C-alpha positions in Angstrom: -8.0 -14.7 -2.1 -8.4 -12.0 -4.6 -6.9 -10.6 -7.8 -4.2 -8.5 -6.2 -2.8 -11.2 -4.0 -1.9 -13.3 -7.0 0.4 -10.6 -8.4 3.0 -10.8 -5.7 5.6 -13.1 -4.4 8.4 -11.0 -3.0 10.1 -11.0 0.5 8.4 -7.8 1.6 4.9 -9.1 1.2 3.2 -9.9 4.5 1.2 -13.1 4.9 -2.4 -11.9 5.1 -3.4 -14.6 7.5 -0.9 -13.2 10.1 -2.4 -9.7 10.1 -6.1 -10.4 9.4 -7.1 -10.5 13.0 -5.1 -7.3 13.8 -6.8 -5.3 11.1 -10.3 -6.8 11.3 -11.6 -3.9 13.5 -10.6 -1.4 10.8 -12.3 -3.2 7.9 -15.8 -2.3 6.7 -18.4 -5.1 6.1 -17.5 -7.0 3.0 -14.0 -5.4 2.8 -11.1 -7.9 2.5 -7.3 -7.5 2.7 -5.9 -8.6 -0.6 -2.1 -7.7 -0.3 0.0 -6.2 2.4 3.6 -5.0 2.4 6.0 -4.2 5.3 8.5 -1.4 5.0 10.8 -1.5 8.0 8.1 -0.6 10.6 5.4 0.8 8.3 2.9 -1.1 6.2 0.8 -0.7 3.1 -2.4 -2.7 3.1 -4.4 -3.1 -0.1 -8.0 -4.0 0.4 -10.6 -4.5 -2.2 -11.8 -0.9 -1.7 -8.9 1.2 -0.3 -5.3 1.6 0.6 -4.4 1.7 4.3 -1.0 3.3 5.2 0.2 2.3 8.6 2.8 4.6 10.1 4.4 3.5 13.3 5.7 6.5 15.2 8.3 7.0 17.9 11.2 4.9 19.0 9.0 2.1 20.3 6.5 2.1 17.4 3.6 1.7 19.9 1.9 4.8 18.5 0.5 4.2 15.0 -1.3 6.2 12.4 -3.8 4.5 10.1 -4.4 6.6 6.9 -7.2 5.3 4.8 -7.2 6.3 1.1 -10.1 5.1 -1.1 -8.8 4.1 -4.5 -11.2 6.6 -6.2 -9.4 9.4 -4.3 -5.9 8.7 -5.8 -5.5 11.2 -8.6 -2.1 9.9 -9.7 1.0 8.2 -8.4 4.7 7.9 -9.3 7.8 6.0 -8.6 11.0 8.1 -8.4 14.3 6.3 -8.8 17.4 6.3 -11.0 15.8 3.6 -13.2 13.4 0.7 -13.4 15.8 -1.6 -11.6 17.0 1.0 -9.0 16.3 -0.3 -5.6 16.4 3.0 -3.6 13.2 4.8 -4.6 10.2 6.7 -3.4 6.5 6.3 -4.1 4.4 9.4 -4.4 0.6 9.4 -4.1 -1.5 12.5 -5.0 -4.8 12.5 -3.3 -7.8 14.5 -4.6 -8.0 17.8 -2.8 -4.4 17.9 -1.6 -1.6 19.8 -3.4 1.4 17.8 -1.9 1.8 14.1 -2.5 2.1 11.5 0.2 5.7 10.2 0.0 6.9 6.7 1.0 10.6 5.9 0.8 11.8 2.4 -0.1 15.2 1.0 0.6 17.1 -1.6 -1.4 15.5 -4.5 0.5 11.9 -3.3 -0.2 9.8 -4.1 -3.2 8.7 -0.8 -4.7 8.0 -2.4 -8.1 5.6 -4.9 -6.5 3.8 -2.1 -4.6 3.7 0.0 -7.8 2.3 -2.9 -9.8 -0.3 -3.7 -7.1 -1.4 0.0 -6.9 -1.7 0.1 -10.7 -3.9 -3.0 -10.7 -6.0 -1.8 -7.8 -6.7 1.5 -9.6 -7.5 -0.2 -12.9 -9.8 -2.6 -11.2 -11.6 0.3 -9.4 -11.9 2.2 -12.6 -13.4 -0.6 -14.6 -15.9 -1.6 -11.9 -17.5 1.9 -11.8 
């Protein structure tokens, strides 16, 4: 199902088959979901061309924001924690043309190292295919 999907295997990864129909209307022709992660209510969806950040807003979570970030627009990213194995951490994404990073917080039960590794692979794959 794609290069990125094979990198994972952690509890926070979402089964792609379960969300494929839900996100089909957002995908461009030829675009495929490769890996998806759930963070409490929010999601990070890695496709073969972009990262989609899903932010569920409000108490009920019925209102959702879908932020689409083409991999080529990610200038840099970082993981901030007390150490490689620290489980409370945040991921920062700097997008071309924006001064402030997008920040996503991860709790102890969430797999920031898996997300970081997946993001690294996605950007390397994008860079080598250009």
